N, C-alpha and C positions, 0 to 999 in steps of 0.2 A: 504494499499500500504505499509506503514511504517513497518508493521509486516512482510510482505513478503520479504522486503529488509533486515531486521535483520535476518530472517531465512536463507536466501541466504548467508548473510555475515558469520554467524555462520557455516554453512555447508561448505563454502569455506575455513575458517580458520581450521576446523577440517580436511579437504582434504589436506591442506598444511602440517599439522602435520603429517598425515598418510604417506605422500610422503617423508617428511624430516626425520622422525625418523630413517628409515634404514640407510640413509647417516650418521646420527649422531652416530649410533651404529657402523659403520665402522671406524670412526675417532674419537678416544678417546679424542682428543684435541679440537674438535669442540663444540662450545656453540651457542645455539639458543637464541637470545634476544626476548623473548615473549612480552615484553612491546610494541613492534611494532604492535601487533595485536589489541591492545586496549581493551583487556578483562581482567577481574579480575582473580585472581588465582583460585577462585571457578569455574568460567566458564571454565578455561583451564583444571582443573582437571576433570570436567564433560566431556569435550570433549575426554580426554585421557581415561576415564572409558568407554566411548562409543566405543573406538578403542581397548578395551580389557585390558587396563592397570589397575592394582590394586595399591593402595597406602596406605602407612602408615606414620604418622607423625613421623619424626625423631627428630626435634628440633625446638623450638621457644624460643624467649627471650621477654623481656619487652618492653621498650619505643621505640626501633628501629623497632620493629614488624618484626624481621628477622625470617623467617620460612622456614623449609627444609622438603620435602617430598621424600620418597623412592618409586619409581614406578617399578613394576614387570609385566612381560607378560609371559604367558605360551610358547609363540613361541620363545622367545629370552633368551639366557643365561645371557646376560648383563642386568644390571639394570640401570635406569635413576634416576637423581636427579632433583626435581623441587625446585628451591629456589627463594625467593622473599623478599624484604625489603619494608615494608609499609612506613617507614619514608623517605627512598630515592627513593622510587618507581622504583625498579629494579625488574626484573623477568627473570629467565634463566632456560633453560633445557639443561642438559648435562649427559654424561655417568658417572656412579659411578666408581671412581677409584678402 
C-alpha cells in the first residue's frame, strides 16, 4: 500500500509540474518553490525529464551546495532554471532571463 501511495504522490507532483510550467513560461517573474513538494532535486529532474525537458549542469559550488541546471524543451522557446541549495534547503524553478 505504501508503494502505491508513493507512486500516486509522484504522479500527482509530475502532473502539477506539467500544468504549472506553461503558466511559468508566460510570466517571467514567477518562481515555483519546489521545496513544498518534498522531493529531492534528483526526483524533480527525473519528473521534468519524463515531461520532455532536457537538462545540463550550469553551476555548482562547494560547502553551500548551490547548484543550477538549465532546462530546455523542444516545444518551448524559453528555457527554465532549476536551482537549489543543499545548505539552506531551497529549490526553485523559474524562467531563464
